[in-house]
N, C-alpha and C positions, 0 to 999 in steps of 0.2 A: 360458257363452260363453268365459270366460277359459280353461277347461280345454281347449277345442278350439283356441283362438287365443291362446296364451300371450304373443305379442308385443303384445297389447292391454293387458296388465297394467299397464304404466307409465301408460297413459292413464286408467285407472280410479282412479288415486290423486289425480286432480285433480277436485274436485267439479263445476266448471263443464263440463269436458270429459265427465265421466261423464253429466251431465244431457243433453248433446247426443247422446251415444251411445245414450241411451234411445229416441231417435227411430228407429224400425225402418228407415226408408229411409236415414238417415245411417249407421246401423250397417252396412247392406247395402253401401253405397258404400265405406266404410272397409275392411270385411272383403274385398270383392272386390279392392280395390287391394292390400291386405296379402298376399293369396294369390298375386297375379301379380308385383308388382314391389317391394312393401314400402312403408313409410311414412316416407320421408325427411323429417326435420325434425319429426316428430310429437311428439317429446319437448318441443318448445317450444309446443305448442298450449295456448291458454288458454280457448278457448270456440268457439262456432260460427263466428265470423269467421275464426279460424285454420283451421278445417276448410274453409271456403269458399275462402280463399286457397290452401290446399294443393290443393283440387279444381281450381281454375282453372289453377294452374301445372302440376300433374302429370297431371291427367286431360284437361283441355281443351286446353291448349297443348302437352301431352306433353313438358314440360321445355324447350321452346323459348321465347324471349322474345316472338316474334310467330308466330302460326300462322293459316292460313286458317280453321280451326275457330273460334277465338276471335273473329276479325273477323266471320265470318258470324253467330255467335250473338248478338253485340252488335247487329248490324244487324237481325236477325230480331226481337229483343226490342223494339228501337225502333219497328220498323214495326208490330208487334202492338199496342204501346201507343198509337201515333199513330192507328191505325185502330180501337182498342178491340176487338180480335179475339183469339181464342185459337188460330187456325190460318189457314194460307194454302194455296192450291193449290201443289203442288211446281213447277208450271210458272211460278210467279211469280218463280222464281230460276233461269232456264235456264243461267246460267254457273256455278252453284254445285252442280250435281247430284252431283259426286264428293264434295264436302264434306258435303252433305246425306246421301248414302248412308253415309258413314263415321260420321256422328253417329247415324244410325238403327241401324247395326250395333253401335255402342257403347252404345246404349240411352239416349242423351241426347234424341234426337228420336224421335217415333213417326209412322208413316204409315198412314193408312186411306183407301182409295179415292182416292188421289192428293192427299190433304190432309196437310200436315205440322203438327205441334204439338210442344210439349215433352212428353216421355214421363212426366214427373212434375211436379207443381206446385212442388216444391222446386227443381228445375232452373230453372224459369222465374223463381222468386224470386231465386235466386242469380245468374243471368245479368242480370236487371234491376238488381239491386244493383250488379253489376260495371259495367253500362252507366252508372249514375249516377256511380260513382267516376270513370269515364273522361270524363264530361261536365264534371267540375271542381268546385271548391269552391262556386261560386254555386249550382249545382244541388243539391248536398248541403245547403247552408244552406236553400234553399227547401223541401227535404223535411223538415228538422228543424222549420221553422216550421209546415209543413202538418201534420206528425204531432202537434205539440203542440196545434193548434187543431182537428184533425179526429179525435181519439180513435183513434189506432192505424192510420194510413194504411199500406197495404202498399207494397212496392217497385214493384209493378205500377202501382198508382194514382199513386204519386209520379212514376214515369217518364212516365205518360200526362199528368199535369198539367204537368210540366216540359217535355216535348216540345211540348205544345200551346202553351205560352207562348213557346217558342223558334221554333216554326213554326205560327203561327195559321192556321187554315183561312180561306180567302177565300170570300166568297159571290159566286156568279156575278152580274156586273153591278154589284158594289160597287166603289167606288174605293179 
């Protein structure tokens, strides 16, 4: 791989980054970006969290500090977690169709028969982790406690747990 993409060479000298790049999907994401725009800041990567931060800033936000793509993905992840679902009808977001189409074209979301979902579970994990970060330290603390007591809780499950605590479902007729 290094022979074909020599700019990856500095990343392979870091054992934790090399371990991350052994994941075929992560390697695909990195190489795709490398061939189109480069990997600004990659020399500072220390592991998967660095890759996720880079992906969020450069791929999702496209170098901007705030972008409709990022906002939509966070809301999409929260709604999926709150309703314990993996997909929604694209009609569930009538004001976001342009953003949704851009994310489908970019390979972040996938659409089948009018239903949208994350194109890969890695994207859903990364966006849910980002949603937790944006929910603040108390949510992150709750997830650390949950992961230590629930043997490896995923970002998806943690977001669902956190969201359900913040917005408990009410039973019809209950006070």
